[in-house]
C-alpha positions in Angstrom: -0.2 -0.3 0.1 1.4 3.2 -0.9 2.0 5.9 2.0 -0.4 8.3 2.5 0.6 12.1 2.9 0.8 13.5 5.9 -0.6 17.3 6.9 2.0 19.6 7.8 2.0 20.9 11.6 1.4 24.1 12.3 4.5 25.1 13.5 6.7 24.3 11.0 4.3 25.6 7.9 5.5 28.0 5.0 3.8 31.4 5.4 2.0 30.8 2.2 1.2 28.1 3.6 -0.7 29.9 6.8 -2.0 32.5 4.4 -3.7 30.4 2.6 -5.7 28.6 5.3 -6.3 32.1 6.9 -8.1 32.6 4.0 -9.8 29.6 2.0 -10.5 30.2 -1.4 -12.9 28.0 -3.3 -12.8 27.6 -6.8 -15.9 28.0 -8.6 -17.7 25.4 -11.0 -20.8 25.4 -13.2 -22.9 26.4 -10.5 -21.4 29.6 -10.3 -21.3 30.4 -13.5 -25.1 30.0 -13.3 -25.1 32.4 -10.7 -22.8 34.6 -12.8 -25.5 34.8 -15.4 -28.1 35.5 -12.9 -26.9 37.8 -11.4 -26.1 39.6 -14.8 -29.6 39.1 -16.3 -31.2 40.7 -12.6 -29.0 43.6 -12.7 -30.2 44.1 -16.5 -33.7 43.9 -15.4 -33.4 46.2 -11.9 -31.5 48.9 -15.0 -34.7 48.9 -17.1 -38.1 50.6 -17.1 -40.9 49.0 -18.0 -43.3 51.3 -17.2 -46.7 52.0 -19.6 -46.7 55.7 -21.5 -48.3 58.2 -19.2 -51.0 61.0 -21.0 -50.0 64.1 -22.0 -51.2 66.2 -19.4 -52.4 69.8 -20.9 -52.4 73.1 -19.0 -55.9 74.0 -18.4 -57.6 70.9 -18.2 -59.1 69.4 -15.5 -56.7 66.7 -13.8 -58.9 63.1 -13.3 -56.5 61.7 -10.2 -54.5 62.9 -7.6 -50.9 62.8 -9.4 -47.5 62.5 -7.0 -43.9 62.1 -7.7 -43.1 58.6 -7.5 -39.7 60.1 -7.1 -37.7 62.7 -6.1 -36.4 64.7 -9.6 -35.2 68.0 -10.7 -37.4 71.0 -12.8 -36.2 74.0 -14.0 -38.3 76.9 -12.9 -38.2 78.7 -16.4 -39.3 82.0 -15.2 -37.0 82.3 -12.4 -34.2 81.5 -14.9 -36.0 84.1 -17.0 -35.2 86.9 -14.7 -31.5 85.3 -13.8 -30.6 86.2 -17.6 -32.6 89.3 -17.2 -30.2 90.3 -14.0 -27.3 89.3 -15.9 -27.8 91.5 -19.6 -28.2 93.7 -16.7 -24.9 93.9 -14.8 -23.3 92.9 -17.9 -20.7 96.4 -18.3 -20.7 97.7 -22.2 -17.7 97.6 -24.1 -16.0 99.9 -25.4 -13.2 99.9 -28.2 -10.5 103.0 -27.3 -8.9 103.5 -30.5 -5.4 106.5 -31.0 -6.8 106.7 -35.3 -8.0 110.6 -34.5 -4.9 111.0 -32.2 -3.0 110.4 -35.2 -5.6 112.4 -37.6 -5.7 115.4 -35.4 -1.7 115.4 -35.2 -1.5 115.1 -38.9 -4.4 118.0 -39.9 -2.7 120.5 -37.3 0.5 120.0 -38.9 -0.3 120.2 -42.6 -2.6 123.5 -41.5 0.3 125.2 -39.9 2.4 123.9 -43.2 -0.2 125.5 -45.2 -1.0 128.9 -43.7 3.1 129.6 -43.6 3.2 129.3 -47.2 0.0 131.1 -48.1 1.3 134.5 -48.9 -1.1 135.8 -51.3 -4.9 136.8 -50.4 -5.8 134.0 -52.9 -3.9 131.4 -51.6 -4.8 132.8 -47.9 -8.3 132.3 -49.3 -7.6 128.3 -50.2 -6.5 127.7 -47.2 -9.7 129.0 -45.5 -12.1 127.2 -47.7 -10.3 123.8 -47.0 -10.6 124.9 -42.8 -13.8 125.6 -43.5 -14.7 122.1 -44.9 -12.4 119.9 -42.8 -14.4 122.1 -39.8 -17.7 121.4 -41.7 -18.2 125.4 -41.5 -17.5 128.7 -42.2 -15.1 130.7 -40.9 -13.9 134.4 -41.6 -10.2 134.9 -42.9 -9.9 136.6 -39.8 -9.1 133.4 -38.1 -6.5 132.3 -41.1 -4.8 135.5 -39.7 -5.0 134.9 -36.5 -2.7 131.5 -36.6 -0.3 132.9 -39.0 2.1 134.0 -36.2 4.7 132.6 -34.0 3.1 133.0 -31.1 0.0 130.9 -31.8 1.6 128.3 -33.9 4.1 128.0 -30.7 0.7 128.0 -28.5 -0.8 125.3 -30.7 1.9 122.9 -31.0 3.7 123.1 -27.4 0.9 123.4 -25.3 -3.1 122.4 -26.8 -2.2 120.0 -29.3 0.1 117.9 -26.2 -3.1 118.2 -23.9 -5.5 117.6 -26.5 -3.5 113.9 -27.6 -3.4 113.0 -23.7 -6.8 113.3 -22.6 -8.0 111.4 -26.0 -5.5 109.0 -25.1 -7.4 108.0 -21.9 -10.8 107.8 -24.1 -13.6 110.4 -24.6 -17.1 109.7 -25.7 -19.1 111.0 -28.6 -21.7 111.6 -26.1 -21.8 110.4 -22.1 -25.7 109.0 -23.0 -24.8 106.3 -24.6 -23.4 105.0 -21.2 -25.6 106.2 -18.4 -27.8 102.4 -19.1 -25.1 100.5 -17.6 -24.9 101.2 -14.1 -22.1 98.9 -13.4 -19.3 100.5 -15.9 -17.5 100.0 -19.2 -14.8 97.5 -20.1 -12.2 100.0 -22.2 -10.2 97.5 -24.8 -7.5 99.3 -26.3 -7.5 98.3 -30.0 -3.8 98.7 -29.8 -2.5 96.5 -27.3 -5.7 94.8 -26.8 -5.5 94.8 -22.9 -8.8 95.5 -21.0 -9.7 97.6 -18.4 -13.2 97.7 -16.6 -14.3 101.3 -14.7 -17.0 101.0 -13.1 -17.8 104.6 -12.5 -19.2 105.8 -15.5 -19.3 109.1 -14.3 -15.3 110.0 -14.1 -16.0 109.9 -18.3 -15.9 113.0 -20.3 -17.4 113.1 -23.9 -17.1 115.3 -26.4 -19.2 118.4 -25.0 -17.7 117.9 -21.7 -14.0 118.0 -22.5 -14.9 120.3 -25.4 -15.6 123.2 -22.1 -12.7 122.0 -20.5 -10.2 122.7 -23.8 -12.4 126.2 -23.7 -11.2 126.9 -20.4 -7.5 126.6 -20.7 -7.6 128.3 -24.2 -9.4 131.5 -22.6 -6.4 131.0 -20.1 -3.9 131.3 -22.3 -2.2 135.2 -22.9 -3.6 136.0 -26.7 -5.8 138.4 -28.0 -9.8 137.5 -27.9 -10.0 136.7 -31.4 -6.8 134.4 -31.1 -8.4 132.5 -28.4 -11.8 132.2 -30.8 -10.0 130.7 -33.6 -7.8 128.4 -31.7 -11.4 127.3 -29.7 -13.2 127.1 -32.7 -10.1 125.1 -34.5 -9.7 122.6 -31.6 -13.5 122.5 -31.7 -13.4 121.2 -35.1 -10.7 118.9 -35.1 -11.0 117.4 -32.1 -13.3 113.3 -32.9 -14.3 110.7 -29.8 -11.6 107.8 -28.6 -13.9 105.9 -27.3 -16.2 104.4 -29.4 -19.5 102.1 -27.6 -19.3 98.5 -29.5 -22.8 96.9 -28.9 -21.9 93.5 -31.1 -19.1 92.8 -28.6 -21.2 94.2 -25.5 -24.4 91.5 -26.9 -21.6 88.0 -27.8 -20.2 88.2 -24.3 -23.4 89.2 -22.6 -24.4 86.2 -24.8 -21.9 84.0 -23.9 -22.1 84.8 -19.8 -26.6 83.3 -20.5 -25.1 80.1 -21.7 -22.6 79.2 -19.2 -25.9 80.5 -15.9 -27.2 77.4 -15.1 -31.0 77.1 -14.7 -33.0 77.5 -11.8 -33.4 73.9 -10.7 -36.2 73.3 -8.2 -35.8 69.8 -6.0 -39.3 67.7 -6.2 -39.2 65.4 -3.3 -40.9 61.9 -3.7 -44.3 62.2 -2.5 -45.3 65.4 -3.5 -48.3 66.2 -4.6 -48.0 67.6 -8.1 -52.1 67.6 -8.8 -54.9 67.5 -7.2 -57.9 65.5 -9.0 -60.8 67.7 -10.2 -58.6 71.1 -10.0 -57.3 72.7 -13.2 -53.7 72.1 -14.4 -51.5 75.1 -14.4 -49.0 75.8 -16.9 -46.4 75.2 -14.1 -47.7 72.2 -13.0 -47.9 70.6 -16.3 -44.1 71.8 -17.2 -43.5 69.5 -13.6 -45.7 66.4 -14.3 -44.3 66.6 -18.0 -40.4 66.7 -16.5 -41.4 63.5 -14.2 -42.7 61.2 -17.1 -40.2 62.2 -19.6 -36.9 61.8 -17.3 -38.5 58.2 -17.3 -38.3 57.6 -20.5 -35.2 56.4 -20.9 -35.4 52.1 -21.2 -32.4 51.3 -19.6 -29.7 52.9 -18.1 -26.1 51.1 -19.1 -24.3 53.0 -15.8 -26.8 51.2 -13.2 -26.5 48.0 -15.3 -22.8 48.3 -14.9 -22.6 49.2 -11.7 -25.2 46.6 -10.3 -23.6 43.5 -12.3 -20.1 44.6 -10.5 -21.4 45.0 -6.5 -23.5 42.2 -7.3 -20.5 39.6 -8.6 -18.4 41.2 -5.6 -20.9 40.5 -3.3 -21.6 36.6 -4.7 -17.4 36.1 -4.3 -18.4 35.7 -0.6 -19.4 32.3 -1.4 -15.7 31.1 -2.6 -14.3 32.2 0.9 -13.7 31.1 4.0 -12.9 32.6 7.2 -10.1 33.0 8.5 -8.9 29.9 10.6 -12.0 27.7 9.8 -12.5 27.0 6.1 -15.3 25.4 5.0 -16.6 22.3 2.7 -16.8 24.3 -1.0 -20.2 24.9 -2.8 -21.6 22.3 -4.9 -23.6 23.5 -8.1 -27.1 22.8 -6.8 -26.1 25.3 -4.0 -25.2 28.2 -6.5 -28.0 27.4 -8.6 -30.7 27.3 -5.2 -29.6 30.2 -4.1 -29.9 31.8 -7.8 -33.3 30.1 -7.7 -33.5 32.2 -4.4 -32.5 35.7 -6.1 -34.5 35.3 -8.9 -37.9 34.6 -7.4 -37.7 37.4 -5.0 -36.1 40.4 -7.2 -39.1 39.6 -9.6 -41.8 40.0 -6.8 -39.3 43.1 -5.4 -40.1 43.3 -9.5 -43.3 43.5 -9.6 -44.1 45.2 -6.0 -42.4 48.6 -7.5 -44.1 48.3 -10.2 -47.4 48.1 -8.4 -46.7 50.7 -6.1 -45.5 53.4 -8.6 -48.9 52.9 -10.2 -50.7 53.2 -7.0 -48.9 56.3 -6.6 -49.9 58.0 -9.3 -53.1 57.8 -8.1 -52.8 58.5 -3.8 -50.4 60.5 -1.6 -50.2 58.0 0.6 -48.5 55.6 -1.6 -45.2 55.8 -2.8 -43.3 53.5 -5.2 -41.4 52.2 -1.7 -44.1 51.8 0.3 -45.3 48.1 -1.5 -41.4 47.1 -1.4 -41.3 46.8 2.4 -44.1 43.8 1.9 -41.6 42.0 0.1 -41.0 38.6 1.9 -36.7 38.6 1.6 -37.1 37.6 5.8 -38.6 33.7 4.0 -36.4 33.9 1.5 -33.4 34.0 4.5 -35.0 31.6 6.8 -34.7 28.8 4.0 -31.1 29.7 3.3 -30.5 29.4 6.9 -32.4 26.2 7.4 -29.7 24.6 4.9 -26.5 26.7 4.7 -24.2 27.6 7.4 -23.9 31.2 8.5 -20.9 32.9 6.6 -23.5 31.5 3.4 -26.8 32.5 4.5 -25.7 35.6 5.5 -24.1 36.7 1.8 -27.3 35.0 0.2 -29.0 37.5 2.4 -26.4 40.6 1.0 -27.6 39.5 -2.3 -31.4 39.2 -1.9 -31.2 43.0 -0.1 -28.7 43.8 -2.7 -31.1 42.9 -5.6 -34.5 43.7 -4.4 -33.8 46.8 -3.2 -32.3 47.9 -7.0 -35.2 46.6 -7.8 -37.2 48.7 -5.8 -35.0 51.5 -7.1 -34.9 51.8 -3.2 -32.1 54.0 -1.0 -29.9 53.1 2.1 -32.7 53.0 4.1 -34.4 50.2 2.5 -31.1 48.3 2.3 -30.7 48.7 5.3 -35.1 47.0 6.2 -33.9 44.0 3.9 -30.6 43.3 5.5 -31.8 44.0 8.9 -35.1 42.1 8.5 -32.7 39.0 6.8 -30.3 39.0 9.9 -33.0 38.7 12.4 -35.5 36.0 10.4 -32.1 33.3 10.2 -31.7 34.3 14.1 -35.3 33.4 14.9 -35.0 30.3 12.5 -31.5 29.0 13.7 -32.6 29.2 17.6 -36.2 27.3 16.7 -36.4 23.1 17.0 -40.1 22.4 15.6 -42.3 23.9 13.3 -44.3 24.9 15.7 -41.7 26.7 16.7 -41.5 28.8 14.0 -44.8 29.9 13.5 -44.7 31.3 17.2 -41.2 33.6 15.7 -43.7 35.0 13.5 -44.8 37.3 16.2 -41.0 38.5 17.2 -40.5 38.6 13.7 -43.6 41.2 13.4 -42.0 43.2 15.8 -38.3 43.5 15.3 -39.4 44.0 11.1 -41.4 47.3 13.0 -38.4 48.2 14.3 -36.5 48.0 11.5 -38.8 49.7 9.4 -39.3 52.7 11.9 -35.5 53.5 11.2 -35.6 53.0 7.6 -38.4 55.4 7.6 -36.7 58.0 9.5 -33.9 57.6 7.8 -34.9 58.0 4.4 -37.1 60.7 5.7 -40.3 58.9 4.9 -43.6 61.1 5.3 -46.4 60.2 7.9 -49.0 59.7 5.2 -47.8 56.6 3.9 -46.7 55.3 7.4 -50.1 53.3 7.5 -50.2 51.5 4.1 -45.8 50.9 4.8 -46.9 49.2 8.3 -49.6 46.8 6.7 -47.0 45.7 4.3 -44.7 45.2 6.9 -46.8 43.1 8.4 -48.3 41.3 5.3 -44.2 40.5 4.3 -43.8 39.2 7.7 -46.9 36.9 7.1 -45.9 35.5 3.7 -41.9 34.7 4.8 -43.2 32.8 7.2 -45.8 31.0 4.8 -43.0 30.7 2.2 -40.9 29.1 4.7 -43.4 26.8 5.8 -44.2 26.2 1.7 -40.8 25.5 -0.1 -38.9 24.1 2.8 -41.0 21.0 1.4 -39.8 21.4 -2.3 -36.4 22.5 -1.6 -36.1 19.4 0.0 -37.6 17.1 -2.2 -35.9 19.4 -5.7 -32.4 20.0 -4.1 -32.0 17.1 -1.7 -31.3 19.5 1.1 -32.0 18.5 4.5 -33.1 20.9 6.4 -32.7 22.3 9.9 -36.5 20.8 10.0 -35.7 17.7 8.9 -32.5 17.4 10.9 -34.7 18.4 13.6 -37.4 15.5 12.8 -34.3 13.1 12.8 -33.7 13.2 16.1 -36.8 11.9 17.2 -35.4 8.3 18.7 -39.2 7.1 17.4 -37.6 7.1 14.3 -38.4 3.4 12.8 -35.0 3.1 11.5 -33.7 3.9 14.8 -36.2 1.7 16.7 -35.5 -1.6 15.0 -31.4 -0.6 15.5 -32.3 -0.5 19.1 -33.9 -3.4 18.9 -31.7 -5.1 16.0 -28.1 -4.2 17.8 -28.9 -2.4 20.9 -24.7 -2.7 21.5 -24.7 -0.2 18.2 -27.3 2.0 19.0 -26.2 2.5 22.6 -22.8 3.0 20.8 -24.3 5.6 18.6 -25.7 7.6 20.9 -22.4 8.3 22.5 -20.9 9.4 19.2 -23.4 11.8 18.8 -23.2 13.5 21.9 -19.1 13.7 21.3 -19.6 14.8 17.7 -22.4 17.8 18.8 -19.6 18.9 21.5 -17.0 18.2 18.4 -18.9 20.3 16.0 -19.4 23.3 18.3 -15.7 23.4 19.1 -14.2 24.0 15.7 -17.4 25.8 14.1 -18.8 22.9 11.9 -22.5 22.1 11.4 -23.5 20.4 15.2 -27.0 19.1 14.7 -26.0 17.9 11.0 -22.7 15.6 12.8 -24.9 15.0 15.7 -28.0 13.4 13.1 -25.5 11.7 11.3 -23.8 10.2 14.2 -27.3 8.8 15.4 -27.8 6.6 11.7 -23.8 5.8 11.0 -24.0 2.2 11.8 -27.8 1.7 10.8 -26.1 -0.6 7.7 -25.3 -3.3 10.7 -28.8 -4.0 11.2 -29.5 -7.4 9.1 -25.7 -8.8 10.6 -25.7 -7.0 13.8 -24.7 -10.7 15.4 -21.3 -10.3 13.5 -20.1 -6.9 15.1 -18.6 -7.2 18.7 -21.2 -5.2 20.6 -23.9 -6.9 19.7 -22.3 -10.1 20.8 -23.9 -10.9 24.3 -21.9 -14.6 24.4 -19.4 -15.9 23.4 -20.2 -17.2 20.4 -18.1 -15.1 17.9 -20.1 -16.0 14.0 -16.6 -15.1 13.0 -15.0 -17.8 14.3 -16.9 -19.8 11.2 -15.9 -17.5 8.7 -12.6 -16.8 7.0 -10.8 -13.3 7.7 -11.4 -12.1 4.1 -15.4 -13.0 4.9 -15.6 -11.1 8.1 -14.0 -8.5 6.4 -16.8 -8.2 3.9 -19.2 -8.5 6.1 -18.3 -5.7 8.3 -17.3 -3.6 5.4 -20.4 -4.2 3.4 -22.4 -2.1 6.3 -21.6 1.5 4.9 -22.9 0.9 1.2 -25.6 -1.0 3.2 -26.3 2.1 5.9 -25.8 5.4 3.0 -28.4 2.6 1.0 -31.5 2.1 4.1 -30.1 6.3 4.2 -31.4 6.8 1.0 -34.7 4.8 1.7 -35.8 6.0 4.6 -34.7 10.0 3.3 -32.2 11.0 5.7 -30.7 13.3 3.0 -27.9 13.4 0.7 -25.7 14.9 3.5 -26.2 12.4 6.6 -25.8 9.3 3.5 -22.5 10.7 2.3 -21.3 11.1 6.2 -22.7 7.5 6.6 -20.9 6.1 3.7 -17.4 8.3 5.0 -17.5 7.4 8.3 -14.9 5.1 7.9 -13.0 6.3 5.2 -10.6 3.9 3.9 -9.4 2.7 6.5 -8.2 -0.8 7.1 -9.7 -4.1 9.3 -6.2 -4.3 10.8 -8.0 -7.1 12.7 -8.6 -9.3 10.4 -5.8 -8.0 7.9 -3.2 -9.5 10.4 -5.4 -13.2 11.0 -5.4 -13.2 6.9 -2.0 -12.6 7.3 -1.0 -15.2 10.2 -3.3 -18.4 8.5 -1.5 -17.7 4.9 1.3 -19.5 4.3 2.7 -18.5 0.4 0.4 -15.7 -1.4 -0.3 -12.8 1.0 -3.8 -11.2 0.9 -4.1 -7.8 -0.5 -4.7 -5.2 1.6 -7.2 -3.4 -0.6 -9.7 -7.1 0.4 -9.4 -5.1 4.1 -10.0 -2.2 3.1 -13.8 0.7 2.9 -14.2 1.4 -0.4 -14.7 4.8 0.9 -14.5 7.4 -0.5 -12.1 9.7 2.6 -14.1 12.0 4.2 -15.3 14.6 1.9 -16.0 17.5 4.7 -15.7 18.7 7.6 -18.7 16.8 9.3 -18.0 13.6 8.1 -14.6 13.8 9.7 -16.0 14.4 12.9 -18.0 11.9 13.1 -14.7 9.4 11.8 -12.5 10.3 14.4 -15.4 10.1 17.3 -16.4 6.8 15.6 -12.8 5.2 15.6 -12.2 7.0 19.5 -15.4 5.8 21.1 -15.1 2.3 19.9 -11.9 1.8 20.7 -12.4 3.3 24.2 -14.0 -0.1 25.3 -10.7 -1.9 25.3 -9.2 0.3 28.3 -9.4 -1.5 31.3 -9.0 1.7 33.6 -10.1 4.2 31.5 -8.0 7.6 34.1 -8.3 10.6 32.9 -4.5 10.6 31.4 -5.2 7.0 30.1 -7.9 8.1 28.2 -5.8 11.7 26.7 -3.1 9.5 25.7 -5.3 6.4 23.8 -7.7 9.4 21.7 -3.9 11.6 21.0 -3.0 7.9 19.9 -6.4 6.9 17.5 -6.5 10.7 16.1 -2.5 10.7 15.4 -3.0 7.7 13.4 -5.6 8.8 12.0 -4.7 11.6 10.5 -1.3 10.4 9.4 -2.8 8.1 7.2 -4.0 10.7 5.4 -7.7 9.5 5.9 -8.3 12.8 7.0 -7.2 14.9 3.9 -9.8 15.5 2.2 -12.5 16.7 5.1 -10.0 20.5 5.0 -10.1 20.1 8.6 -6.6 21.4 10.2 -3.9 19.9 13.0 -6.3 22.6 15.9 -8.9 21.2 14.8 -7.8 17.7 15.9 -7.0 19.4 18.9 -10.2 21.0 19.9 -11.8 17.6 19.3 -9.7 15.8 21.1 -10.4 17.8 24.4 -14.4 17.6 23.1 -14.0 14.0 23.1 -12.4 13.7 26.2 -14.7 15.8 28.7 -17.1 13.5 27.1 -16.0 10.5 27.4 -14.3 11.1 31.4 -18.4 12.1 32.1 -19.4 7.9 30.9 -16.2 6.6 32.3 -16.3 8.3 35.6 -15.7 6.3 38.7 -18.2 5.4 41.3 -18.3 4.5 44.8 -19.2 1.2 45.3 -21.9 0.0 47.1 -21.6 -2.4 50.4 -23.6 -5.7 49.9 -26.1 -7.0 52.3 -23.9 -8.5 54.3 -21.8 -5.6 55.0 -24.6 -4.2 56.0 -25.6 -6.9 58.6 -22.2 -6.3 60.2 -21.9 -2.8 60.4 -25.7 -3.2 61.9 
């Protein structure tokens, strides 16, 4: 026989091995692939809107029913938006272009005028200059004005005093008419065309126009030391030649105002979920018409791709929790039927949530006492979680509850409050279910279930700001959901047992009844085996609780693990009441064949009596691939030529495939071998238990059960406590003779 690989002790394991032990990953099979497709399909369904198209409500018509908002949305206040635009237009500054071209023209005209006057000697030439100047000034001027400027003093004043002053003032900007900027209360923007620089001048009163500038220039000319004719000539000259340098650019102003208006955000009003948009019998106003149409237009998109992607990613990440085991407690991998069962739960209850959400949406349109989430509180998610708790361990029904809460929330278009209500109600239901021992107790658990759901609903309602007008409708939905949860648990549990072959907690608790026909038959036909099974059941229950395994499944499997001995009970030593051992008349190989057959026969009896797949598997695995060494050694002693094959004396197995099967195997071997101890003191029992479990471990019987060396240590301590209670010492009672002597 090939040697079996031994487990590595915890103290010499590599860091990588320790890491993988703390977080055990089970790779998915076909069932998990089905679950993935279901999650994606449900995400697509939750992202789709199949609501019927609503009729158009026209302003001025009478509302046929009360119309309420089934969701919160933003509504544009067009009047406020228009007022905001008008206000923006009013505060927009006027753009004025500052051009220096008039300065160049003025300087050129003055230079040409002085040259022309200086070159004119005859009267005709001076008359020509007068006519040219009259044309430039736009009015007839006398010849005396030309004669007045024909002096060196006047020309020097023009070029050295007046022209620089005028150019300096014009460079700062002079308007044609001050009235063009008065409507712009926030000033003007001066844009220098030469440098493209801009500057804001908020005070329009500080600006100058031609009229005010000419008045200032006239005062300056009057202050000059010139004859009156010369002053009048200079005043008339500059008044005619000066042009404005600050030109309002209304086109640029309009363009900038339009850009600002385009960047403005519209004025949005938040319409809260449940808000009454129109009351039945009232005339629809223009504002109400816009609100209703905005609500229905926002619901027109049939598929939300971002919601689909988010739901798919979150759902898949949550489902990955089914692949991992908690630290230090690796669990058996989930089978395909487990993933398919969870997929069916998600499909059924997500569709229920979707249906109730659609019905709630329809009712919310006609009644203010309803919202799209009112009926969502009636989803019997507590019943689905209870079904999962009847089958799976804590970690698995916890992940299942989270998945159910997540998809029911997305189907109902709910928020954080509804998700917490679903999740907490699922956990409360599983806590109650895990503590019930009979179906009658499940019926009575509906009262604390309803009470707990009301507390969770109150918290969720306050969290999401629910309106007091919906309290009655939602409270009725909560109570209805709790009652339906209990009914679904009763209705679906037998179907799940029959279709999927699960052994639920209800079935396991029924199998614990010692009045079961197969147990009564075991007690009558194999009383020693029956007593042995009772002790082993107590041992495995304590051991399973110590390492976090399924204690109820272990206890039931231990009660039935040796039912295969019923047909040939006399061939097993615990049932032999006399010294007449039938094996003395058989060959060792035949004896071994009879003993080996009890695992296969026990599994067949388990299927006949509907013990469930888990229990039948443990019955078949509770000896693993162990060797019946007594008859193997006996065969070796009786054979002088060809040695017997050790495979003929091995149980067919398979080795324990779960922690529960491994616990039953260890407890069965420990209890049976402990009967051989003559003086079972605590120390001897401890050494004996450790020796038996060490041998089983070294033979590799536990290699496929995911049980750790640390678990074996805890099981040893639990088994020792039970066996010490059985093998405890008693005070010997005195016989009658000793009593007589005592008297």
